[in-house]
N, C-alpha and C positions, 0 to 999 in steps of 0.2 A: 333054752334055744341052742340050736346047733351053731357051731362056728361058721359053717358054710353060709348060714343065713346072713351073716354080716359081711362075709368075704365076697359073695356073689355081686352085690351092687358095686362094691369097690372095684372089682375086676371088670364089670361091665363099663363103669365110668372111665376107667383107665384105658380100656380097649377103644372106647369111642373117642377119647382124647387123642390117642395115638393115630387112629384112623383119620380124624379131622386134620391132624398135622400132615400126614402123608398126602392126603387129597389136596390140601392147600399148597404143598410143595409141588405137586403135579400141575395144578393150575398156574402156579408161579413160574414154572418152567416154560409155559406157553404165554407168559406175560398177562395172565388174566386175574391174578390175585390181588394186586395192590395199586391199581390205577383208577382213572375216572370210570372206566368200564370194568366192572368186576364180575367175573363169572367163576365163583369159587365152587368147585365140585363138592367141597366139604360142607357147604351150606345145605346140601340135600339131606345131610344127617340131622338137620333141625327137626325132622319128622320123628325122630327116635323117642322123644318124651311121650309119645302116644303109647309106647311099648314098655318103657321103664323110666321111673323118676331118676335113676342114676345117670341118664343121658343129659339131664340138665347141667349137672356139674361137669360131666365129661365134655360137653360142648363148650362150656365156659373155659375150662382149663385148656382144651385143644385150641380154641381161638386165641386165648391169651399167649400161649406158648408159640403158636405158629406166627402170630403177629410179631413177637419178639425175634423169632428166628429168620423171618423174611425181611427184616430191616425197617419195620415201621417205627415211627417216633413214639415216645412214651404216651402222649395223649391219645394217639390212635390205638396203641396197645390196650390201654385201659378202656376207652369208650367203645372201641370195636368189640372187645370181649363183653362189655356190659350190654351192648346191643344184642349180641348173641344170647346172653343170659336172659334178658327180657323176652326175647323171641321164644326161647326154649320154655320159659315159664308159661307164656301165653299159649304155646302149643299144648303143653300138658293140661292147661285149663280147658282146652277145647277137645278133650279126649273123646267125647261122644259125637263130635262133628269133624271127622278126619279131613273132609274136603275143605273146611274152613281153617283147619289148624295150621296151614301154611301161611296164613295172613300175618300173625304176630311177628315172625322173623322178618318178613318183607317190610312191614310197616316200621318196625324198630330200626332197621337198617336205613330205610329211606329217610327217617327223621334224624338219625344220629350221625350217619357217615357223611352226607353232603357238606355240612359246615367244616368238618375236619379236612375234607379234600380242598375246600375253598380257602379257609383261613390258616390252616396249619401247613399244608403242602403247597398252597398258593398256586394250584392248578388253574389254568385259564378256563373260564366258564362261570356261569352263574350258579347259585344254589339250586335253582329250578332245573338247570341242565344236569347237575350232579344227582339230583333227586330222580330225574328221569333215567339216567344211565345206571345208577345203583338199583333203582326199581326194576329195570329190565333185567339186569343181571340176577337179582334176587328172584324174580318171577321164573327165570330159566332154571336157576339152581334149586330154590326151595319149592317153587310151584310145580314145574315140570318134572325135574329129576327127583325131587322129594316125594311127590305123589307116586311116581313110578316105583321108587324104593318102598314106599308104603304098601303098594299092591303086592310086591314080591314078598316082603317080610310078614304081611298079615297072614299069609298061608302057613308060615312056619313059626309064628309068634310063641306058641306053646312049647316049641322045642328050643328056640333061641333064647327067649326071655322067660325062663321058668320062674 
């Protein structure tokens, strides 16, 4: 095997992690990354496991690092990254159904993040309220932006994801 065979997924994963961090910082600059209403532009990248399995670990690492860098508490750092990991694995499993592949990250975040917002950060509101706000943010980020990203990348997948 060529060395590039092993290096390419590592580079793809690292690039995706870096991009996730940058996009989270951008959302954070607008106050959208870490509150009851979260519209993380970086969550649009959760569509990338449809193109490369390296995206799964890239997304996990990117979420983990960006949560640390944006001042999240350790429980949020861990469980937020696990929600992204679960969502990315689910997306990869739905490779043959791209329109449905946005559902695993949305569902994982709706189930995992609201208790953190309620019990860890003690934000005012019920679990159902946070499920709604996180769900809306994920639908915008993963559903709308993610599917737009998919449409663009699908045209160039053989070039970008060799």
